[in-house]
C-alpha positions as CSV (number, residue, x, y, z in Angstrom):
1,X,18.2,10.4,-29.3
2,X,15.4,9.9,-26.8
3,X,14.4,7.8,-23.8
4,X,11.4,5.5,-23.9
5,X,9.8,3.6,-21.0
6,X,6.7,1.5,-20.7
7,X,4.8,0.0,-17.8
8,X,2.0,-2.6,-17.4
9,X,1.2,-3.8,-13.9
10,X,-1.0,-3.4,-10.8
11,X,0.3,-0.1,-9.6
12,X,-0.5,3.4,-10.9
13,X,1.6,3.9,-14.0
14,X,2.3,7.6,-13.9
15,X,4.7,7.6,-10.9
16,X,6.6,4.7,-12.3
17,X,6.8,6.3,-15.8
18,X,8.0,9.6,-14.2
19,X,10.7,7.7,-12.2
20,X,11.9,6.1,-15.4
21,X,11.9,9.4,-17.3
22,X,14.1,10.9,-14.5
23,X,16.6,8.1,-15.1
24,X,16.4,8.7,-18.9
25,X,16.3,12.5,-19.0
26,X,19.9,12.7,-20.1
27,X,18.8,11.0,-23.4
28,X,16.5,13.9,-24.2
29,X,15.8,17.2,-22.5
30,X,13.9,19.1,-25.2
31,X,10.5,17.7,-24.2
32,X,8.8,14.9,-22.1
33,X,5.5,13.2,-22.1
34,X,3.4,10.3,-20.8
35,X,0.3,8.5,-22.0
36,X,-1.7,6.4,-19.6
37,X,-4.7,4.2,-20.2
38,X,-7.3,5.4,-17.6
39,X,-9.5,3.1,-15.6
40,X,-12.3,4.2,-17.9
41,X,-10.5,3.0,-21.0
42,X,-9.5,6.4,-22.3
43,X,-5.9,7.3,-23.2
44,X,-4.7,10.4,-21.3
45,X,-1.8,12.1,-22.9
46,X,0.2,14.8,-21.1
47,X,3.3,16.3,-22.7
48,X,5.4,19.5,-22.5
49,X,8.3,21.2,-24.3
50,X,11.4,21.5,-22.2
51,X,12.8,19.6,-19.3
52,X,11.0,17.0,-17.3
53,X,10.1,19.5,-14.6
54,X,7.7,21.2,-17.1
55,X,5.8,17.9,-17.5
56,X,5.8,17.5,-13.7
57,X,4.2,20.9,-13.3
58,X,1.5,20.0,-15.8
59,X,0.9,16.7,-14.0
60,X,0.6,18.4,-10.6
61,X,-2.1,20.7,-12.0
62,X,-4.1,18.0,-13.8
63,X,-6.5,15.4,-12.5
64,X,-4.3,12.4,-11.5
65,X,-4.5,9.3,-13.6
66,X,-4.9,5.9,-11.8
67,X,-4.3,3.8,-14.9
68,X,-1.9,0.9,-14.7
69,X,-0.6,0.9,-18.2
70,X,1.4,3.6,-20.0
71,X,4.3,4.8,-21.9
72,X,6.7,7.7,-21.4
73,X,9.2,9.6,-23.6
74,X,12.0,12.2,-23.4
75,X,13.0,13.8,-26.6
76,X,16.1,15.3,-28.0
77,X,15.0,17.3,-31.0
78,X,16.9,16.2,-34.1
79,X,14.1,16.8,-36.6
80,X,11.5,19.5,-35.9
81,X,12.1,22.0,-33.2
82,X,11.2,21.6,-29.5
83,X,7.5,22.2,-29.0
84,X,4.4,20.8,-27.3
85,X,3.2,19.5,-30.7
86,X,6.5,17.7,-31.5
87,X,6.7,16.2,-28.0
88,X,5.8,12.5,-27.6
89,X,3.6,10.6,-27.2
90,X,1.7,11.2,-30.4
91,X,-2.0,10.1,-30.7
92,X,-4.1,9.4,-33.7
93,X,-7.0,11.7,-34.6
94,X,-9.4,9.6,-32.5
95,X,-7.1,9.3,-29.5
96,X,-7.3,5.5,-29.6
97,X,-3.7,4.8,-30.6
98,X,-0.6,6.4,-29.1
99,X,3.0,6.0,-30.2
100,X,6.5,7.0,-29.1
101,X,9.5,6.4,-31.2
102,X,13.2,7.0,-31.6
103,X,14.5,8.6,-34.8
104,X,13.0,10.0,-37.9
105,X,10.1,8.4,-39.8
106,X,11.4,9.1,-43.3
107,X,8.2,8.3,-45.1
108,X,5.9,10.3,-42.8
109,X,4.3,12.2,-45.7
110,X,3.4,9.0,-47.5
111,X,1.9,7.6,-44.3
112,X,0.0,10.8,-43.7
113,X,-1.6,10.7,-47.2
114,X,-2.7,7.1,-46.6
């Protein structure tokens, strides 16, 4: 199980995503993360193993993002243990595509080979 939130609008996305993740934390407390499209067109991914407070601590120490589009995720680890690597959002190798999902991608090895 997990919690997923997205935002597109005129306001800074990060505070809105964090508020949504607070409301969804009961759906997953093994890790939390956000990805925000910066005003410079780069996707900024921040994620941490553990409760939402761990992500909040990371965000407080990082340069704030002012992007107005983003996604957030809380994870309940059902496949793969809790870790920063397993936390969502997941980015492609170029950092141009970011995904969050609920459940297990059964054919992940086939997709990885392609």
